[in-house]
N, C-alpha and C positions, 0 to 999 in steps of 0.2 A: 647319261652324263649330267651331273648337277654342278655347274660352275657359277661362281659369283666373282665379282670384282672385289678384291680385298684392299688393294692400295694402288694409288697412282703416284708418280714421282714428278716433282717440279723442282727446278733449281732455285736456290736463293743466294743472295749476295750479302745480306745483312740480317743475321738471326733476330736481333731485337726489333727491327722494322717489320720482319715477317710475322713475328709473334703479335705485334701491335695490329697488323692488318688482319691476320686470320683469326686470332682469338678476340681481340678487342673490337674490331669493326664487324667481322662476319659472324662472330659468336661461336666459333669452333672451340672444341676442347683441345688442350695440349695433352697428348697421350704419352709421348716420350720426348725427351730432349737429351740427346746423346752427343757428347763431345769426344773428339780424339785429336790430339795435337791442336792445330789451329782451325779444325773443321767441326761443324755441328750438323747433326741430322735431327730434324724436328718433325714429329708425327702429330698431325692435327686431324680432327674429324668432327662431324656434326654430333651434337648431344643426342643420345638415344639411338645412335647408329654405330655401335661399337665395332662392327665388322667392315666398316667403310672408312678408309683413311687416305690422307694425302701425306706423303713423306717429302718434306722439304730438304733437299740435299745440296751439298756443295756442288757447284756447277762442274768443276773439274777436279775430283778427288785424286789425291796422290795414289800411285799404284795402278791407275787405270790405263796406262799406256797412251795417254793423250800428249801429243807434242805441243810445244809452245805455240806453233802456228795454229793448231786446232783449238787450243785454249783461247787464243786471241779471237778466232772466228766465232767460237761459242759466246764469248763476252760481247762481241759486236752484234750477234743475232739477238742476244738477250736484251741489249740496249734498245734494239729496234722493236722488240716484242714479237720476233718471228721464230724463236727457239722452241718455246713450249706454250701450251694452252690447255685450258680445262673448261668443261661445260658443267655448270651447276644449275639446280632447279629450285624454284621457290613457289609457294602457293600464291603470292601476290607480288608480281614483278615491280609494280609501281611503288608500293610501300617499301620493298627492299631497296629499290633505287634511291628513294629519299633518304633512307638510313645510310646507305653506302656513300652517297653524295655528300653527306654531312662530314665525312672523314676526309683526311688528307690523301686523296686518291685521284689518279688520272682517269678521267672519263673518256672512253674511246667512242662510245655511242650511247645516246640516251635511249630510253625505252622506245622500241619500234615494232610495229606489226610487220613481220617479214613476209615476203610473198609466198613462202613455203608453209605458212600457217602457224608460225611460232611468234610470240611476243617476247622480246628479250632486250638486254642492254649489255654493254661490254665495258670493262675496266681493265687496268693493268695493276698487278700487285707490285710491291716495292722492287722486285727484281726485273720487272718488265714483262712477266708472263701475262698473256691475254686470258682473261676470264670472261666468259659469256654466261650470263645468268638469265635463265628462261623461265617463263610461266609453266608450271606443271599442267 
């Protein structure tokens, strides 16, 4: 069996802020930007890696059978940064941190040598999703 990860999904609450974060700050390409009614799905990914993407989705799209209470819970979890997360990797975590820190971003943890052998840092994207960026 030969499997690869094609895409991961993260919710977004503000398409323009998400584009500014993922494209302008992290340097990802915008691969698709699809709108339907009041919703947008934005596919981003690292240059040179066309088979790996992040799909930024509306947190509670219509037609998914989500109740108002569930939508409120999702919004609350997103605001706390406990709803979704993603792990990214870079060749130089300290240099990447300097670049990311220069943007308008919430730093959760500065570069740290973790006891399990990884050096990483953590930030939140505009929707509150936790991103950990680790040294390859």
